[in-house]
All heavy atoms as TSV, in Angstrom:
chain	resi	resn	atom	element	x	y	z
A	1	MET	N	N	22.321	119.888	164.775
A	1	MET	CA	C	21.190	120.684	164.342
A	1	MET	C	C	21.697	122.015	163.798
A	1	MET	O	O	22.517	122.680	164.416
A	1	MET	CB	C	20.264	120.925	165.528
A	1	MET	CG	C	18.983	121.557	165.148
A	1	MET	SD	S	17.847	121.400	166.533
A	1	MET	CE	C	17.065	122.946	166.427
A	2	ARG	N	N	21.194	122.393	162.644
A	2	ARG	CA	C	21.639	123.631	162.007
A	2	ARG	C	C	20.837	124.808	162.530
A	2	ARG	O	O	19.656	124.700	162.827
A	2	ARG	CB	C	21.470	123.533	160.506
A	2	ARG	CG	C	22.381	122.497	159.890
A	2	ARG	CD	C	22.093	122.231	158.446
A	2	ARG	NE	N	21.930	123.459	157.691
A	2	ARG	CZ	C	21.627	123.493	156.413
A	2	ARG	NH1	N	21.438	122.377	155.757
A	2	ARG	NH2	N	21.486	124.625	155.780
A	3	SER	N	N	21.498	125.925	162.622
A	3	SER	CA	C	20.803	127.140	163.037
A	3	SER	C	C	20.042	127.707	161.840
A	3	SER	O	O	20.465	127.547	160.698
A	3	SER	CB	C	21.780	128.176	163.588
A	3	SER	OG	O	22.686	128.550	162.581
A	4	PRO	N	N	18.904	128.371	162.085
A	4	PRO	CA	C	18.129	128.918	160.965
A	4	PRO	C	C	18.881	130.051	160.268
A	4	PRO	O	O	19.703	130.743	160.873
A	4	PRO	CB	C	16.859	129.438	161.629
A	4	PRO	CG	C	17.233	129.657	163.045
A	4	PRO	CD	C	18.292	128.649	163.365
A	5	ALA	N	N	18.596	130.203	159.009
A	5	ALA	CA	C	19.236	131.265	158.226
A	5	ALA	C	C	18.680	132.621	158.638
A	5	ALA	O	O	17.486	132.762	158.875
A	5	ALA	CB	C	18.999	131.033	156.741
A	6	ILE	N	N	19.536	133.591	158.740
A	6	ILE	CA	C	19.108	134.948	159.062
A	6	ILE	C	C	18.785	135.654	157.755
A	6	ILE	O	O	19.663	135.863	156.906
A	6	ILE	CB	C	20.194	135.703	159.850
A	6	ILE	CG1	C	20.445	135.000	161.173
A	6	ILE	CG2	C	19.787	137.155	160.062
A	6	ILE	CD1	C	21.563	135.609	161.990
A	7	ILE	N	N	17.533	135.990	157.573
A	7	ILE	CA	C	17.095	136.599	156.323
A	7	ILE	C	C	17.300	138.112	156.356
A	7	ILE	O	O	17.695	138.720	155.370
A	7	ILE	CB	C	15.617	136.262	156.066
A	7	ILE	CG1	C	15.467	134.751	155.916
A	7	ILE	CG2	C	15.101	136.973	154.834
A	7	ILE	CD1	C	14.048	134.281	155.833
A	8	ILE	N	N	17.049	138.724	157.514
A	8	ILE	CA	C	17.153	140.179	157.649
A	8	ILE	C	C	18.339	140.495	158.555
A	8	ILE	O	O	18.466	139.936	159.644
A	8	ILE	CB	C	15.860	140.760	158.247
A	8	ILE	CG1	C	14.672	140.423	157.351
A	8	ILE	CG2	C	15.977	142.250	158.452
A	8	ILE	CD1	C	13.338	140.799	157.947
A	9	ASP	N	N	19.202	141.372	158.093
A	9	ASP	CA	C	20.324	141.797	158.927
A	9	ASP	C	C	19.818	142.700	160.042
A	9	ASP	O	O	19.076	143.656	159.781
A	9	ASP	CB	C	21.352	142.562	158.095
A	9	ASP	CG	C	22.060	141.666	157.099
A	9	ASP	OD1	O	22.195	140.466	157.383
A	9	ASP	OD2	O	22.465	142.177	156.040
A	10	PRO	N	N	20.191	142.423	161.282
A	10	PRO	CA	C	19.740	143.284	162.381
A	10	PRO	C	C	20.350	144.680	162.272
A	10	PRO	O	O	21.492	144.842	161.855
A	10	PRO	CB	C	20.224	142.567	163.630
A	10	PRO	CG	C	21.256	141.613	163.172
A	10	PRO	CD	C	21.008	141.314	161.733
A	11	VAL	N	N	19.575	145.668	162.648
A	11	VAL	CA	C	20.021	147.053	162.609
A	11	VAL	C	C	20.112	147.543	164.053
A	11	VAL	O	O	19.138	147.455	164.798
A	11	VAL	CB	C	19.028	147.936	161.813
A	11	VAL	CG1	C	19.464	149.380	161.833
A	11	VAL	CG2	C	18.909	147.424	160.394
A	12	PRO	N	N	21.263	148.042	164.456
A	12	PRO	CA	C	21.390	148.512	165.838
A	12	PRO	C	C	20.577	149.791	166.053
A	12	PRO	O	O	20.291	150.528	165.096
A	12	PRO	CB	C	22.886	148.777	165.994
A	12	PRO	CG	C	23.369	149.039	164.610
A	12	PRO	CD	C	22.504	148.196	163.710
A	13	PRO	N	N	20.187	150.059	167.284
A	13	PRO	CA	C	19.449	151.296	167.551
A	13	PRO	C	C	20.332	152.518	167.310
A	13	PRO	O	O	21.558	152.431	167.362
A	13	PRO	CB	C	19.072	151.185	169.029
A	13	PRO	CG	C	20.022	150.206	169.600
A	13	PRO	CD	C	20.411	149.274	168.489
A	14	PRO	N	N	19.717	153.663	167.017
A	14	PRO	CA	C	20.531	154.861	166.759
A	14	PRO	C	C	21.234	155.334	168.031
A	14	PRO	O	O	20.785	155.094	169.144
A	14	PRO	CB	C	19.503	155.887	166.279
A	14	PRO	CG	C	18.210	155.418	166.819
A	14	PRO	CD	C	18.292	153.925	166.904
A	15	GLU	N	N	22.344	155.982	167.812
A	15	GLU	CA	C	23.087	156.567	168.934
A	15	GLU	C	C	22.278	157.726	169.519
A	15	GLU	O	O	21.463	158.340	168.817
A	15	GLU	CB	C	24.451	157.057	168.452
A	15	GLU	CG	C	25.356	155.949	167.944
A	15	GLU	CD	C	25.764	154.989	169.039
A	15	GLU	OE1	O	25.941	155.413	170.190
A	15	GLU	OE2	O	25.890	153.789	168.734
A	16	PRO	N	N	22.502	158.087	170.777
A	16	PRO	CA	C	21.741	159.185	171.386
A	16	PRO	C	C	21.910	160.526	170.678
A	16	PRO	O	O	20.982	161.327	170.630
A	16	PRO	CB	C	22.287	159.259	172.807
A	16	PRO	CG	C	22.882	157.928	173.069
A	16	PRO	CD	C	23.353	157.402	171.740
A	17	ASP	N	N	23.082	160.787	170.106
A	17	ASP	CA	C	23.312	162.083	169.457
A	17	ASP	C	C	23.001	162.049	167.957
A	17	ASP	O	O	23.121	163.062	167.277
A	17	ASP	CB	C	24.751	162.545	169.673
A	17	ASP	CG	C	25.764	161.524	169.179
A	17	ASP	OD1	O	25.367	160.372	168.919
A	17	ASP	OD2	O	26.947	161.881	169.059
A	18	GLU	N	N	22.563	160.905	167.443
A	18	GLU	CA	C	22.253	160.782	166.017
A	18	GLU	C	C	20.867	161.356	165.726
A	18	GLU	O	O	19.910	161.085	166.455
A	18	GLU	CB	C	22.298	159.304	165.617
A	18	GLU	CG	C	22.160	159.054	164.134
A	18	GLU	CD	C	22.295	157.571	163.815
A	18	GLU	OE1	O	22.813	156.834	164.648
A	18	GLU	OE2	O	21.861	157.182	162.733
A	19	PRO	N	N	20.724	162.168	164.655
A	19	PRO	CA	C	19.410	162.739	164.342
A	19	PRO	C	C	18.447	161.654	163.854
A	19	PRO	O	O	18.879	160.648	163.279
A	19	PRO	CB	C	19.706	163.748	163.233
A	19	PRO	CG	C	20.972	163.265	162.618
A	19	PRO	CD	C	21.748	162.602	163.716
A	20	PRO	N	N	17.145	161.841	164.070
A	20	PRO	CA	C	16.183	160.850	163.588
A	20	PRO	C	C	16.121	160.852	162.063
A	20	PRO	O	O	16.631	161.758	161.400
A	20	PRO	CB	C	14.852	161.300	164.196
A	20	PRO	CG	C	15.028	162.742	164.473
A	20	PRO	CD	C	16.491	162.943	164.767
A	21	GLY	N	N	15.474	159.838	161.510
A	21	GLY	CA	C	15.360	159.725	160.061
A	21	GLY	C	C	14.504	160.839	159.482
A	21	GLY	O	O	13.937	161.667	160.201
A	22	PRO	N	N	14.373	160.864	158.156
A	22	PRO	CA	C	13.578	161.910	157.511
A	22	PRO	C	C	12.109	161.830	157.939
A	22	PRO	O	O	11.587	160.762	158.225
A	22	PRO	CB	C	13.722	161.641	156.024
A	22	PRO	CG	C	14.560	160.437	155.868
A	22	PRO	CD	C	14.967	159.951	157.204
A	23	LEU	N	N	11.453	162.979	157.942
A	23	LEU	CA	C	10.066	163.057	158.391
A	23	LEU	C	C	9.145	162.229	157.505
A	23	LEU	O	O	8.250	161.545	157.996
A	23	LEU	CB	C	9.609	164.519	158.417
A	23	LEU	CG	C	8.169	164.758	158.860
A	23	LEU	CD1	C	7.962	164.281	160.290
A	23	LEU	CD2	C	7.809	166.221	158.719
A	24	TRP	N	N	9.358	162.237	156.198
A	24	TRP	CA	C	8.472	161.496	155.301
A	24	TRP	C	C	8.533	159.996	155.586
A	24	TRP	O	O	7.520	159.308	155.497
A	24	TRP	CB	C	8.811	161.778	153.837
A	24	TRP	CG	C	10.157	161.267	153.399
A	24	TRP	CD1	C	11.335	161.931	153.400
A	24	TRP	CD2	C	10.433	159.956	152.907
A	24	TRP	NE1	N	12.346	161.130	152.945
A	24	TRP	CE2	C	11.822	159.900	152.628
A	24	TRP	CE3	C	9.674	158.824	152.678
A	24	TRP	CZ2	C	12.446	158.763	152.136
A	24	TRP	CZ3	C	10.305	157.682	152.174
A	24	TRP	CH2	C	11.665	157.669	151.913
A	25	ARG	N	N	9.705	159.488	155.942
A	25	ARG	CA	C	9.825	158.062	156.225
A	25	ARG	C	C	9.124	157.714	157.536
A	25	ARG	O	O	8.445	156.683	157.628
A	25	ARG	CB	C	11.286	157.670	156.295
A	25	ARG	CG	C	11.461	156.162	156.492
A	25	ARG	CD	C	12.885	155.748	156.410
A	25	ARG	NE	N	13.338	155.893	155.027
A	25	ARG	CZ	C	14.603	155.794	154.647
A	25	ARG	NH1	N	15.534	155.568	155.527
A	25	ARG	NH2	N	14.920	155.946	153.385
A	26	ARG	N	N	9.254	158.565	158.545
A	26	ARG	CA	C	8.574	158.304	159.824
A	26	ARG	C	C	7.069	158.392	159.660
A	26	ARG	O	O	6.322	157.585	160.223
A	26	ARG	CB	C	9.063	159.289	160.882
A	26	ARG	CG	C	10.518	159.006	161.285
A	26	ARG	CD	C	10.981	159.940	162.366
A	26	ARG	NE	N	11.284	161.239	161.755
A	26	ARG	CZ	C	11.289	162.391	162.405
A	26	ARG	NH1	N	11.013	162.432	163.678
A	26	ARG	NH2	N	11.576	163.505	161.774
A	27	LEU	N	N	6.588	159.363	158.859
A	27	LEU	CA	C	5.149	159.474	158.616
A	27	LEU	C	C	4.631	158.301	157.793
A	27	LEU	O	O	3.508	157.826	158.013
A	27	LEU	CB	C	4.837	160.790	157.910
A	27	LEU	CG	C	4.957	162.049	158.767
A	27	LEU	CD1	C	4.725	163.294	157.922
A	27	LEU	CD2	C	3.995	162.010	159.933
A	28	ALA	N	N	5.436	157.820	156.854
A	28	ALA	CA	C	5.026	156.660	156.054
A	28	ALA	C	C	4.896	155.427	156.938
A	28	ALA	O	O	3.948	154.650	156.795
A	28	ALA	CB	C	6.028	156.421	154.934
A	29	TRP	N	N	5.817	155.226	157.867
A	29	TRP	CA	C	5.711	154.101	158.792
A	29	TRP	C	C	4.462	154.232	159.653
A	29	TRP	O	O	3.738	153.258	159.882
A	29	TRP	CB	C	6.953	154.022	159.687
A	29	TRP	CG	C	8.034	153.166	159.120
A	29	TRP	CD1	C	9.179	153.589	158.524
A	29	TRP	CD2	C	8.064	151.741	159.067
A	29	TRP	NE1	N	9.917	152.513	158.111
A	29	TRP	CE2	C	9.257	151.368	158.437
A	29	TRP	CE3	C	7.200	150.750	159.504
A	29	TRP	CZ2	C	9.607	150.041	158.231
A	29	TRP	CZ3	C	7.548	149.422	159.291
A	29	TRP	CH2	C	8.733	149.084	158.662
A	30	PHE	N	N	4.214	155.429	160.150
A	30	PHE	CA	C	3.034	155.656	160.983
A	30	PHE	C	C	1.760	155.358	160.202
A	30	PHE	O	O	0.864	154.657	160.682
A	30	PHE	CB	C	3.016	157.097	161.495
A	30	PHE	CG	C	1.787	157.422	162.287
A	30	PHE	CD1	C	1.650	156.995	163.589
A	30	PHE	CD2	C	0.761	158.136	161.716
A	30	PHE	CE1	C	0.507	157.285	164.324
A	30	PHE	CE2	C	-0.384	158.433	162.430
A	30	PHE	CZ	C	-0.510	158.006	163.740
A	31	ALA	N	N	1.669	155.876	158.976
A	31	ALA	CA	C	0.472	155.654	158.156
A	31	ALA	C	C	0.313	154.175	157.816
A	31	ALA	O	O	-0.795	153.631	157.866
A	31	ALA	CB	C	0.549	156.495	156.887
A	32	GLY	N	N	1.399	153.514	157.489
A	32	GLY	CA	C	1.335	152.090	157.171
A	32	GLY	C	C	0.875	151.250	158.350
A	32	GLY	O	O	0.032	150.362	158.208
A	33	LEU	N	N	1.426	151.531	159.516
A	33	LEU	CA	C	1.017	150.784	160.704
A	33	LEU	C	C	-0.428	151.086	161.075
A	33	LEU	O	O	-1.180	150.189	161.498
A	33	LEU	CB	C	1.944	151.108	161.875
A	33	LEU	CG	C	3.357	150.553	161.756
A	33	LEU	CD1	C	4.222	151.079	162.894
A	33	LEU	CD2	C	3.347	149.046	161.749
A	34	ALA	N	N	-0.860	152.340	160.931
A	34	ALA	CA	C	-2.245	152.694	161.244
A	34	ALA	C	C	-3.213	152.003	160.289
A	34	ALA	O	O	-4.258	151.482	160.718
A	34	ALA	CB	C	-2.423	154.209	161.179
A	35	LEU	N	N	-2.888	151.955	158.996
A	35	LEU	CA	C	-3.752	151.277	158.026
A	35	LEU	C	C	-3.785	149.771	158.272
A	35	LEU	O	O	-4.843	149.143	158.180
A	35	LEU	CB	C	-3.280	151.571	156.609
A	35	LEU	CG	C	-3.567	152.978	156.101
A	35	LEU	CD1	C	-2.904	153.195	154.741
A	35	LEU	CD2	C	-5.061	153.216	156.007
A	36	ALA	N	N	-2.649	149.189	158.594
A	36	ALA	CA	C	-2.605	147.752	158.866
A	36	ALA	C	C	-3.424	147.409	160.114
A	36	ALA	O	O	-4.168	146.425	160.123
A	36	ALA	CB	C	-1.161	147.299	159.037
A	37	ALA	N	N	-3.315	148.226	161.144
A	37	ALA	CA	C	-4.080	147.978	162.367
A	37	ALA	C	C	-5.574	148.151	162.125
A	37	ALA	O	O	-6.387	147.356	162.610
A	37	ALA	CB	C	-3.612	148.918	163.476
A	38	SER	N	N	-5.951	149.158	161.351
A	38	SER	CA	C	-7.367	149.360	161.035
A	38	SER	C	C	-7.905	148.206	160.197
A	38	SER	O	O	-9.023	147.728	160.427
A	38	SER	CB	C	-7.557	150.669	160.279
A	38	SER	OG	O	-7.148	151.753	161.072
A	39	GLY	N	N	-7.138	147.763	159.230
A	39	GLY	CA	C	-7.566	146.644	158.403
A	39	GLY	C	C	-7.720	145.364	159.195
A	39	GLY	O	O	-8.700	144.631	159.033
A	40	LEU	N	N	-6.772	145.088	160.069
A	40	LEU	CA	C	-6.863	143.891	160.900
A	40	LEU	C	C	-8.051	143.966	161.849
A	40	LEU	O	O	-8.754	142.974	162.054
A	40	LEU	CB	C	-5.569	143.695	161.683
A	40	LEU	CG	C	-5.507	142.442	162.540
A	40	LEU	CD1	C	-5.588	141.201	161.659
A	40	LEU	CD2	C	-4.238	142.432	163.353
A	41	THR	N	N	-8.299	145.142	162.404
A	41	THR	CA	C	-9.461	145.318	163.280
A	41	THR	C	C	-10.753	145.084	162.512
A	41	THR	O	O	-11.675	144.436	163.018
A	41	THR	CB	C	-9.454	146.730	163.895
A	41	THR	OG1	O	-8.239	146.909	164.621
A	41	THR	CG2	C	-10.624	146.932	164.823
A	42	ALA	N	N	-10.841	145.575	161.291
A	42	ALA	CA	C	-12.040	145.365	160.480
A	42	ALA	C	C	-12.231	143.889	160.155
A	42	ALA	O	O	-13.350	143.374	160.221
A	42	ALA	CB	C	-11.948	146.186	159.199
A	43	VAL	N	N	-11.163	143.192	159.820
A	43	VAL	CA	C	-11.270	141.762	159.507
A	43	VAL	C	C	-11.750	140.985	160.720
A	43	VAL	O	O	-12.649	140.140	160.616
A	43	VAL	CB	C	-9.907	141.233	159.004
A	43	VAL	CG1	C	-9.880	139.720	158.965
A	43	VAL	CG2	C	-9.591	141.793	157.634
A	44	VAL	N	N	-11.190	141.259	161.879
A	44	VAL	CA	C	-11.611	140.557	163.096
A	44	VAL	C	C	-13.050	140.902	163.445
A	44	VAL	O	O	-13.843	140.028	163.820
A	44	VAL	CB	C	-10.655	140.885	164.269
A	44	VAL	CG1	C	-11.194	140.371	165.585
A	44	VAL	CG2	C	-9.285	140.314	163.993
A	45	ALA	N	N	-13.439	142.159	163.298
A	45	ALA	CA	C	-14.801	142.570	163.623
A	45	ALA	C	C	-15.814	141.880	162.712
A	45	ALA	O	O	-16.852	141.384	163.178
A	45	ALA	CB	C	-14.936	144.082	163.509
A	46	TYR	N	N	-15.535	141.839	161.399
A	46	TYR	CA	C	-16.470	141.183	160.481
A	46	TYR	C	C	-16.493	139.676	160.705
A	46	TYR	O	O	-17.535	139.043	160.555
A	46	TYR	CB	C	-16.134	141.525	159.037
A	46	TYR	CG	C	-16.660	142.877	158.631
A	46	TYR	CD1	C	-15.801	143.926	158.358
A	46	TYR	CD2	C	-18.027	143.110	158.557
A	46	TYR	CE1	C	-16.290	145.175	158.004
A	46	TYR	CE2	C	-18.519	144.349	158.204
A	46	TYR	CZ	C	-17.647	145.378	157.930
A	46	TYR	OH	O	-18.131	146.606	157.598
A	47	ALA	N	N	-15.362	139.083	161.060
A	47	ALA	CA	C	-15.333	137.649	161.353
A	47	ALA	C	C	-16.166	137.343	162.597
A	47	ALA	O	O	-16.925	136.371	162.621
A	47	ALA	CB	C	-13.899	137.178	161.536
A	48	LEU	N	N	-16.044	138.165	163.617
A	48	LEU	CA	C	-16.843	137.954	164.829
A	48	LEU	C	C	-18.328	138.202	164.570
A	48	LEU	O	O	-19.192	137.529	165.132
A	48	LEU	CB	C	-16.341	138.865	165.954
A	48	LEU	CG	C	-14.990	138.489	166.558
A	48	LEU	CD1	C	-14.557	139.537	167.554
A	48	LEU	CD2	C	-15.052	137.118	167.203
A	49	ARG	N	N	-18.618	139.154	163.701
A	49	ARG	CA	C	-20.015	139.433	163.388
A	49	ARG	C	C	-20.642	138.285	162.595
A	49	ARG	O	O	-21.824	137.983	162.748
A	49	ARG	CB	C	-20.094	140.721	162.594
A	49	ARG	CG	C	-21.500	141.157	162.320
A	49	ARG	CD	C	-21.538	142.488	161.637
A	49	ARG	NE	N	-22.919	142.842	161.344
A	49	ARG	CZ	C	-23.343	144.045	161.127
A	49	ARG	NH1	N	-22.500	145.045	161.169
A	49	ARG	NH2	N	-24.602	144.277	160.861
A	50	ALA	N	N	-19.849	137.635	161.743
A	50	ALA	CA	C	-20.357	136.534	160.936
A	50	ALA	C	C	-20.385	135.211	161.699
A	50	ALA	O	O	-20.985	134.245	161.242
A	50	ALA	CB	C	-19.506	136.378	159.690
A	51	LEU	N	N	-19.782	135.162	162.862
A	51	LEU	CA	C	-19.677	133.922	163.617
A	51	LEU	C	C	-21.039	133.302	163.962
A	51	LEU	O	O	-21.197	132.094	163.819
A	51	LEU	CB	C	-18.849	134.163	164.883
A	51	LEU	CG	C	-18.279	132.963	165.588
A	51	LEU	CD1	C	-17.377	132.180	164.659
A	51	LEU	CD2	C	-17.504	133.398	166.816
A	52	PRO	N	N	-22.065	134.075	164.379
A	52	PRO	CA	C	-23.350	133.445	164.688
A	52	PRO	C	C	-24.012	132.817	163.462
A	52	PRO	O	O	-24.825	131.904	163.596
A	52	PRO	CB	C	-24.196	134.586	165.217
A	52	PRO	CG	C	-23.247	135.622	165.661
A	52	PRO	CD	C	-22.047	135.474	164.780
A	53	PHE	N	N	-23.694	133.290	162.261
A	53	PHE	CA	C	-24.318	132.771	161.046
A	53	PHE	C	C	-23.547	131.595	160.462
A	53	PHE	O	O	-23.944	131.051	159.439
A	53	PHE	CB	C	-24.428	133.875	160.008
A	53	PHE	CG	C	-25.218	135.068	160.498
A	53	PHE	CD1	C	-24.584	136.271	160.756
A	53	PHE	CD2	C	-26.585	134.965	160.706
A	53	PHE	CE1	C	-25.305	137.364	161.202
A	53	PHE	CE2	C	-27.307	136.054	161.153
A	53	PHE	CZ	C	-26.664	137.254	161.408
A	54	ALA	N	N	-22.426	131.213	161.084
A	54	ALA	CA	C	-21.584	130.139	160.547
A	54	ALA	C	C	-22.235	128.764	160.722
A	54	ALA	O	O	-21.922	127.838	159.994
A	54	ALA	CB	C	-20.221	130.160	161.197
A	55	GLY	N	N	-23.110	128.621	161.701
A	55	GLY	CA	C	-23.695	127.301	161.975
A	55	GLY	C	C	-24.955	127.119	161.290
A	55	GLY	O	O	-25.504	126.409	160.615
């Protein structure tokens, strides 16, 4: 049996004395995750709201 291909190279965690990444990149990740979570919550909420009308 063949092992699956690794598509993404793993990145090790930063060392304790290494400075964090740039502020704009950390804020972009935060904003992206917040928008994705809000969008997913809206999709689930509208799907649950439409559920009684499905039958």
